[in-house]
C-alpha positions, 0 to 999 in steps of 0.5 A: 567548478563549484563551492565547497560545502556541507551539510550546513556550512559553505567554504566561500574561498574552497571551490572544487574543480573538474579538470577536462581534457586531462588523463587521470594519471596526471591529475595528481600532479596538478596539486600545488599549481596556481590557478586563475579565474578571470572575470568578463571584465578582466579582473583575476583572482588567483588561487592554489590547488591543494588536494584531491576531492574523492576518487573521481578526479576532482581537485579542491582549490582555495582562492585568495578570496571568495569568487562572485556567484558569476563564477560558478560553472565557468572555466579557470586556468591552470598555470 
């Protein structure tokens, strides 16, 4: 998981997700599903998968609010 960004801008609520263990044919079917990031203390932040990003199976998700820096590189649950 990483932040979606441009050359000069960072979108705090937009994250790029790389699904592991899912066939490439099935990845587009994940659009519209809910994702949840859980902190080590149990705090949950929900988001929604909105679209694909590029041609290599990366997903774009928008969360309710920005995730903390400790969330970068961690796993999220796709419901």
